C-alpha positions in Angstrom: 0.0 0.0 0.0 1.4 3.4 -1.0 1.7 6.5 1.2 -1.4 8.1 -0.4 -3.5 4.9 0.1 -2.4 4.7 3.8 -3.4 8.3 4.4 -6.8 7.8 2.7 -7.5 4.6 4.7 -7.3 6.3 8.1 -9.6 9.2 9.1 -7.2 10.2 11.9 -4.2 10.4 9.5 -6.3 12.3 6.9 -7.3 14.9 9.6 -3.7 15.3 10.6 -2.4 15.7 7.0 -5.3 18.1 6.2 -4.3 20.2 9.3 -0.7 20.3 8.2 -1.7 21.5 4.7 -4.6 23.8 5.5 -5.4 25.9 8.7 -8.6 24.9 10.5 -11.8 26.2 9.0 -9.9 27.7 6.0 -9.7 26.9 2.3 -6.3 28.6 1.8 -3.2 26.4 2.0 -0.5 27.1 4.5 2.4 29.3 3.3 4.9 26.4 3.3 2.5 24.5 0.9 2.2 27.6 -1.3 6.0 28.2 -1.4 7.6 24.7 -1.3 5.0 22.2 -2.6 2.7 23.8 -5.2 5.4 25.1 -7.5 6.7 21.6 -8.0 3.4 19.8 -8.1 1.3 22.0 -10.3 1.9 23.0 -14.0 2.3 26.5 -15.2 3.1 27.0 -18.9 5.7 29.4 -20.4 4.4 33.0 -20.4 1.5 32.1 -18.1 0.9 34.8 -15.4 -1.1 34.9 -12.2 -1.6 38.4 -10.9 -0.5 39.3 -7.4 -3.9 39.9 -5.9 -5.3 36.5 -7.1 -6.3 34.2 -4.3 -4.9 30.7 -5.0 -6.7 28.2 -2.8 -4.7 25.5 -4.6 -3.7 22.2 -2.8 -1.4 19.3 -3.9 -4.1 16.6 -3.8 -5.8 17.8 -6.9 -4.5 19.0 -10.3 -4.0 22.7 -11.1 -2.8 23.5 -14.6 -2.4 26.9 -16.3 -1.5 26.8 -20.0 1.2 28.8 -21.8 0.5 32.5 -22.3 -2.7 32.4 -20.1 -3.5 35.0 -17.4 -5.5 35.0 -14.2 -6.4 38.6 -13.3 -6.4 40.3 -9.9 -9.1 39.6 -7.3 -10.0 36.1 -8.7 -10.1 33.0 -6.6 -9.0 29.6 -7.9 -9.9 26.6 -5.7 -9.0 23.0 -6.5 -9.8 21.6 -3.0 -12.6 19.2 -4.3 -11.7 18.9 -8.0 -9.0 19.6 -10.6 -8.8 23.0 -12.3 -7.3 22.9 -15.8 -6.9 26.1 -17.9 -5.7 25.9 -21.5 -3.3 28.1 -23.5 -3.9 31.7 -24.4 -6.8 31.9 -22.0 -7.7 34.9 -19.8 -9.5 34.6 -16.5 -11.0 38.1 -15.9 -11.0 40.3 -12.8 -12.9 38.9 -9.8 -13.6 35.5 -11.3 -14.3 32.5 -9.0 -13.4 29.1 -10.3 -14.0 26.1 -8.0 -13.1 22.7 -9.4 -13.7 20.3 -11.0 -13.4 22.7 -14.0 -11.7 22.3 -17.4 -11.3 25.4 -19.5 -10.0 25.1 -23.1 -7.7 27.2 -25.2 -8.3 30.8 -26.3 -11.2 31.3 -23.9 -12.1 34.7 -22.4 -13.9 35.1 -19.1 -15.0 38.7 -18.4 -15.4 40.2 -14.9 -17.0 38.5 -11.9 -17.8 35.2 -13.6 -18.4 32.2 -11.3 -17.8 28.6 -12.4 -18.4 26.1 -9.5 -18.2 22.4 -10.0 -19.3 22.0 -6.4 -22.7 21.7 -4.7 -23.4 21.4 -1.0 -25.5 18.4 0.1 -28.7 19.4 2.0 -31.0 16.4 2.2 -30.6 15.8 6.0 -32.6 18.5 7.7 -31.4 17.4 11.1 -27.8 18.7 10.3 -26.4 22.0 9.1 -25.9 22.1 5.4 -22.2 22.8 5.8 -21.8 19.5 7.7 -23.3 17.3 5.1 -20.4 17.3 2.6 -20.4 18.2 -1.1 -21.1 16.6 -4.5 -19.2 17.5 -7.6 -19.7 17.5 -11.4 -17.1 18.8 -13.9 -17.7 22.0 -15.8 -16.2 22.1 -19.3 -15.7 25.2 -21.3 -14.5 24.4 -24.7 -12.0 26.4 -26.8 -12.6 29.9 -28.2 -15.6 30.6 -26.0 -16.3 34.0 -24.4 -18.3 34.4 -21.2 -19.7 37.8 -20.3 -19.5 39.6 -17.0 -21.5 38.4 -14.0 -22.4 35.1 -15.5 -22.7 31.9 -13.4 -21.9 28.4 -14.8 -23.3 25.6 -12.5 -21.8 22.2 -11.9 -21.9 19.6 -14.6 -22.4 22.0 -17.5 -20.5 21.8 -20.8 -20.3 24.9 -23.0 -19.2 24.0 -26.5 -16.6 25.5 -28.8 -16.8 29.1 -29.9 -19.9 30.0 -27.8 -20.9 33.4 -26.5 -22.5 33.6 -23.1 -24.1 37.0 -22.6 -23.4 39.0 -19.4 -25.5 38.1 -16.4 -26.5 34.7 -17.7 -27.0 31.7 -15.5 -26.1 28.5 -17.4 -27.8 25.5 -16.0 -27.7 23.1 -19.0 -25.2 22.3 -21.8 -24.8 24.8 -24.6 -24.0 23.4 -28.1 -20.9 24.6 -30.0 -21.2 27.8 -32.0 -24.1 29.1 -30.0 -25.1 32.4 -28.3 -26.9 31.9 -25.0 -28.5 34.6 -22.8 -30.6 34.9 -19.7 -31.5 33.1 -16.4 -31.7 30.3 -17.1 -29.6 30.7 -20.2 -31.3 30.0 -23.5 -29.7 29.6 -26.9 -30.9 32.5 -29.2 -28.5 32.1 -32.1 -26.4 29.4 -33.7 -23.8 29.5 -36.5 -24.8 27.9 -39.7 -21.7 26.5 -41.4 -23.5 26.0 -44.7 -24.6 29.6 -45.0 -21.7 31.2 -43.1 -24.2 33.2 -41.0 -25.3 33.5 -37.4 -29.0 32.6 -37.4 -31.7 33.0 -34.8 -32.5 29.7 -33.1 -35.9 28.1 -33.7 -38.2 28.5 -30.8 -38.3 24.8 -30.0 -34.5 24.9 -29.7 -34.2 27.9 -27.5 -33.5 26.1 -24.2 -29.9 24.9 -23.8 -29.8 21.1 -23.9 
């Protein structure tokens, strides 16, 4: 049995290791983890840049990858505590974004300001216990390449947004959005799709308005 398996097999050891990595009741790793562990464990491509005021709640037990020539702007929060965060090349994470894994973001993606992508949901079914004490469930968010997501949008757990999509500002995306689509609203609806035969963006038929 490897070291990782031994740790996972004992609740007591898991609690001790967690305390060594993260202060009690916090999501942010201890400084020694940030300085001496994460730089060797996580991948950051050539020319990638994380602005100084970004909050990196990044821990070594899940993947964090930032592709070449990508940027994470100030006042954003990146959290891989319950799932991997993978960001492709030439992608920009805008001011004040929150990304909670599991999330995979493709190449040449643009996220505007105050966008939230959370692959985490809190369990709530047991009314005899506080919600925060019931654990979490996760489902991966995927944002495919060349997509642009407008300011103040929210992408919920389990959603896939296809290639070269536009998500209008303020949208709440609760279902998958097909590639080459424009989606708007709360919940987000597809209002335009690109027709490769005509080379035009066309209004979506009413029966196809809801993202699938």
